[in-house]
TIRO-2110 file (N, C-alpha, C; in Angstrom, 1 decimal):
// TIRO-2110
113.2, 168.2, 117.0, N, 1, A
113.5, 167.7, 118.0, CA, 1, A
114.2, 168.1, 118.9, C, 1, A
114.2, 168.3, 120.4, N, 2, A
115.1, 168.6, 121.3, CA, 2, A
116.2, 167.9, 121.6, C, 2, A
117.3, 168.7, 122.0, N, 3, A
118.5, 168.2, 122.5, CA, 3, A
118.6, 167.2, 123.2, C, 3, A
117.1, 167.0, 124.2, N, 4, A
116.9, 166.4, 125.1, CA, 4, A
116.9, 164.9, 124.3, C, 4, A
116.0, 165.1, 123.4, N, 5, A
115.5, 163.7, 122.7, CA, 5, A
116.5, 163.0, 121.3, C, 5, A
117.4, 164.3, 121.4, N, 6, A
119.0, 163.8, 120.5, CA, 6, A
119.6, 162.9, 121.1, C, 6, A
119.4, 163.4, 122.5, N, 7, A
120.4, 162.7, 123.6, CA, 7, A
120.3, 161.2, 123.5, C, 7, A
118.7, 161.3, 123.5, N, 8, A
117.9, 159.9, 124.4, CA, 8, A
117.8, 159.4, 123.2, C, 8, A
118.3, 159.3, 122.0, N, 9, A
118.3, 158.4, 121.2, CA, 9, A
119.3, 157.8, 120.3, C, 9, A
120.4, 159.1, 121.0, N, 10, A
121.7, 158.4, 120.4, CA, 10, A
122.4, 157.6, 121.9, C, 10, A
121.5, 157.6, 122.9, N, 11, A
122.4, 156.9, 124.1, CA, 11, A
121.6, 155.4, 124.1, C, 11, A
120.5, 155.4, 123.1, N, 12, A
119.7, 154.0, 123.1, CA, 12, A
120.7, 153.0, 122.2, C, 12, A
121.3, 153.7, 121.7, N, 13, A
122.9, 152.7, 120.8, CA, 13, A
123.4, 151.8, 121.6, C, 13, A
123.3, 150.6, 121.7, N, 14, A
124.5, 149.8, 122.5, CA, 14, A
125.4, 150.5, 122.7, C, 14, A
126.0, 149.9, 123.7, N, 15, A
127.7, 150.4, 124.3, CA, 15, A
127.8, 152.1, 123.6, C, 15, A
127.2, 153.0, 123.8, N, 16, A
126.8, 154.3, 123.9, CA, 16, A
127.9, 154.5, 125.0, C, 16, A
128.5, 155.6, 124.8, N, 17, A
129.2, 156.9, 125.8, CA, 17, A
129.1, 158.2, 125.2, C, 17, A
128.7, 159.1, 126.0, N, 18, A
128.9, 160.7, 126.3, CA, 18, A
130.2, 160.9, 126.6, C, 18, A
130.7, 161.7, 125.3, N, 19, A
131.9, 162.2, 126.0, CA, 19, A
132.2, 163.4, 125.5, C, 19, A
132.4, 164.6, 126.0, N, 20, A
132.8, 165.9, 125.9, CA, 20, A
134.6, 165.7, 124.6, C, 20, A
133.7, 166.9, 123.5, N, 21, A
134.7, 167.0, 122.5, CA, 21, A
135.0, 168.3, 121.6, C, 21, A
135.6, 169.1, 121.9, N, 22, A
135.9, 170.5, 121.0, CA, 22, A
134.8, 171.6, 121.8, C, 22, A
134.2, 171.1, 123.3, N, 23, A
133.3, 171.7, 124.3, CA, 23, A
131.8, 172.0, 123.8, C, 23, A
131.9, 170.3, 123.1, N, 24, A
130.3, 169.8, 123.0, CA, 24, A
130.1, 168.5, 123.2, C, 24, A
129.1, 167.9, 123.5, N, 25, A
128.7, 167.1, 123.7, CA, 25, A
128.7, 165.9, 122.4, C, 25, A
130.0, 164.4, 122.6, N, 26, A
129.4, 163.7, 121.4, CA, 26, A
129.2, 162.2, 122.1, C, 26, A
128.7, 161.3, 121.1, N, 27, A
128.1, 160.4, 121.4, CA, 27, A
129.4, 158.6, 120.5, C, 27, A
129.8, 157.9, 121.3, N, 28, A
130.7, 157.2, 120.9, CA, 28, A
130.1, 155.7, 120.9, C, 28, A
130.7, 155.2, 119.8, N, 29, A
130.7, 153.2, 120.0, CA, 29, A
132.5, 153.2, 119.7, C, 29, A
132.8, 152.2, 120.9, N, 30, A
134.2, 151.7, 120.5, CA, 30, A
135.0, 152.6, 120.3, C, 30, A
134.9, 154.2, 120.7, N, 31, A
136.1, 155.3, 120.5, CA, 31, A
135.6, 155.8, 119.3, C, 31, A
134.3, 155.3, 118.3, N, 32, A
134.2, 156.7, 117.3, CA, 32, A
133.5, 157.3, 117.3, C, 32, A
133.3, 158.5, 117.1, N, 33, A
132.1, 159.4, 117.0, CA, 33, A
130.9, 158.7, 115.6, C, 33, A
129.8, 158.8, 116.1, N, 34, A
128.8, 159.2, 115.7, CA, 34, A
127.9, 160.3, 115.5, C, 34, A
127.5, 160.7, 116.8, N, 35, A
126.5, 162.1, 117.1, CA, 35, A
127.8, 162.9, 117.3, C, 35, A
126.9, 164.4, 117.2, N, 36, A
127.5, 165.4, 118.5, CA, 36, A
126.2, 166.0, 118.2, C, 36, A
126.4, 166.7, 119.7, N, 37, A
125.3, 167.6, 120.0, CA, 37, A
125.9, 169.2, 119.7, C, 37, A
125.4, 170.7, 119.3, N, 38, A
126.3, 171.8, 119.4, CA, 38, A
127.5, 172.1, 118.5, C, 38, A
126.9, 171.4, 117.2, N, 39, A
127.8, 171.3, 115.7, CA, 39, A
127.1, 171.9, 114.4, C, 39, A
127.3, 173.0, 113.7, N, 40, A
128.4, 173.8, 114.3, CA, 40, A
128.0, 174.5, 115.4, C, 40, A
127.1, 174.4, 115.9, N, 41, A
126.4, 175.8, 117.1, CA, 41, A
125.1, 175.2, 117.6, C, 41, A
124.4, 175.4, 118.6, N, 42, A
123.3, 175.2, 119.6, CA, 42, A
122.0, 174.5, 118.5, C, 42, A
122.1, 175.2, 117.5, N, 43, A
121.1, 174.7, 117.0, CA, 43, A
121.0, 173.4, 116.0, C, 43, A
122.3, 173.3, 115.8, N, 44, A
122.0, 171.8, 115.3, CA, 44, A
122.8, 170.1, 116.0, C, 44, A
123.0, 169.5, 115.8, N, 45, A
123.5, 168.0, 116.0, CA, 45, A
124.1, 167.5, 114.3, C, 45, A
125.0, 166.6, 114.5, N, 46, A
125.3, 165.9, 114.3, CA, 46, A
125.5, 164.7, 113.9, C, 46, A
125.0, 163.8, 112.9, N, 47, A
124.9, 162.6, 112.6, CA, 47, A
125.8, 161.8, 111.7, C, 47, A
126.5, 160.6, 111.7, N, 48, A
126.9, 160.0, 110.4, CA, 48, A
126.3, 159.3, 109.9, C, 48, A
126.1, 159.5, 108.8, N, 49, A
124.9, 158.2, 108.2, CA, 49, A
125.9, 158.0, 106.5, C, 49, A
125.3, 157.2, 105.9, N, 50, A
126.0, 157.0, 104.6, CA, 50, A
125.5, 158.2, 104.1, C, 50, A
125.9, 158.1, 102.9, N, 51, A
125.6, 159.1, 101.6, CA, 51, A
124.2, 159.1, 101.1, C, 51, A
123.7, 157.8, 101.2, N, 52, A
122.3, 157.2, 100.5, CA, 52, A
121.6, 157.9, 101.3, C, 52, A
122.0, 157.2, 102.6, N, 53, A
120.7, 158.2, 103.9, CA, 53, A
120.7, 159.8, 103.9, C, 53, A
121.8, 159.7, 103.6, N, 54, A
122.2, 161.4, 103.7, CA, 54, A
121.0, 162.0, 102.7, C, 54, A
121.1, 161.8, 101.6, N, 55, A
120.3, 161.6, 100.3, CA, 55, A
118.7, 162.1, 100.1, C, 55, A
118.1, 160.6, 100.9, N, 56, A
117.3, 160.7, 101.4, CA, 56, A
116.7, 161.5, 102.6, C, 56, A
117.5, 161.2, 103.8, N, 57, A
116.7, 162.3, 104.7, CA, 57, A
116.7, 164.0, 104.7, C, 57, A
117.9, 164.8, 103.5, N, 58, A
117.6, 165.8, 103.3, CA, 58, A
116.7, 166.1, 102.1, C, 58, A
116.4, 165.2, 101.4, N, 59, A
114.8, 165.0, 100.5, CA, 59, A
113.9, 165.3, 100.9, C, 59, A
113.7, 164.3, 102.3, N, 60, A
112.7, 164.0, 102.8, CA, 60, A
112.0, 165.3, 103.9, C, 60, A
113.0, 166.2, 104.3, N, 61, A
112.9, 166.8, 105.0, CA, 61, A
114.2, 168.4, 104.8, C, 61, A
114.4, 168.8, 104.1, N, 62, A
115.7, 169.7, 104.0, CA, 62, A
116.0, 170.8, 105.3, C, 62, A
114.3, 171.4, 106.0, N, 63, A
114.5, 172.2, 106.7, CA, 63, A
115.3, 171.7, 108.3, C, 63, A
115.1, 170.1, 107.9, N, 64, A
115.7, 169.6, 109.3, CA, 64, A
117.1, 169.0, 109.1, C, 64, A
117.3, 168.5, 107.8, N, 65, A
118.7, 167.9, 107.6, CA, 65, A
119.0, 168.5, 106.5, C, 65, A
121.0, 168.6, 107.1, N, 66, A
121.7, 169.3, 105.5, CA, 66, A
123.2, 168.4, 105.7, C, 66, A
124.1, 168.6, 104.3, N, 67, A
125.2, 168.0, 104.5, CA, 67, A
125.8, 169.0, 105.4, C, 67, A
127.0, 168.3, 106.4, N, 68, A
127.8, 169.1, 107.1, CA, 68, A
128.6, 169.7, 105.9, C, 68, A
129.2, 170.9, 105.8, N, 69, A
130.2, 171.6, 104.8, CA, 69, A
131.2, 170.7, 104.3, C, 69, A
131.7, 171.0, 103.1, N, 70, A
133.4, 169.8, 103.5, CA, 70, A
133.5, 168.6, 103.0, C, 70, A
134.6, 168.0, 103.3, N, 71, A
134.3, 166.7, 103.0, CA, 71, A
133.8, 165.9, 103.8, C, 71, A
133.4, 165.8, 105.3, N, 72, A
132.9, 165.0, 106.1, CA, 72, A
131.9, 164.8, 105.3, C, 72, A
130.6, 166.2, 104.9, N, 73, A
129.3, 166.0, 104.4, CA, 73, A
129.0, 164.8, 103.2, C, 73, A
130.3, 165.2, 102.3, N, 74, A
130.5, 164.5, 101.4, CA, 74, A
130.5, 162.9, 101.3, C, 74, A
130.6, 162.6, 102.6, N, 75, A
130.7, 161.1, 103.5, CA, 75, A
129.4, 160.8, 103.9, C, 75, A
128.7, 161.6, 104.2, N, 76, A
127.6, 161.6, 104.8, CA, 76, A
127.3, 162.2, 105.9, C, 76, A
128.4, 162.9, 106.4, N, 77, A
128.2, 163.8, 108.0, CA, 77, A
127.0, 164.1, 107.6, C, 77, A
126.0, 164.3, 108.5, N, 78, A
125.0, 165.2, 108.4, CA, 78, A
124.5, 166.2, 109.5, C, 78, A
124.2, 167.1, 109.8, N, 79, A
123.4, 168.3, 110.2, CA, 79, A
122.0, 167.8, 110.5, C, 79, A
121.2, 167.7, 111.9, N, 80, A
120.3, 167.9, 112.0, CA, 80, A
119.5, 168.9, 113.2, C, 80, A
118.5, 169.6, 113.0, N, 81, A
118.2, 170.8, 113.7, CA, 81, A
117.8, 170.0, 114.5, C, 81, A
118.4, 171.2, 115.9, N, 82, A
117.9, 170.4, 117.5, CA, 82, A
117.0, 172.0, 117.8, C, 82, A
116.3, 171.9, 118.5, N, 83, A
115.7, 172.7, 119.7, CA, 83, A
116.2, 173.0, 121.1, C, 83, A
116.5, 173.8, 121.8, N, 84, A
117.1, 173.5, 123.4, CA, 84, A
116.1, 172.9, 124.1, C, 84, A
116.1, 172.6, 124.8, N, 85, A
115.0, 171.2, 125.3, CA, 85, A
114.6, 172.3, 126.5, C, 85, A
113.9, 172.2, 127.2, N, 86, A
112.9, 173.2, 128.2, CA, 86, A
112.9, 172.6, 129.8, C, 86, A
END
């Protein structure tokens, strides 16, 4: 997935706003972040999933999906591999 595709998908959610946070774009509904681009670096995005969704996505494609390290990851926050858009 490219960063442009990640952004486009995030913005399809109703009432989503793209805002900057800690030097990278994030996507919010009702003031709450549900996705971030460039976390922990430009090769990754982050999406908030349920722990069950996270387990299924990581099992299906561990090269693309990984739990975020620490407590956030235990609650479903997941990194998604992205590549730069051309």
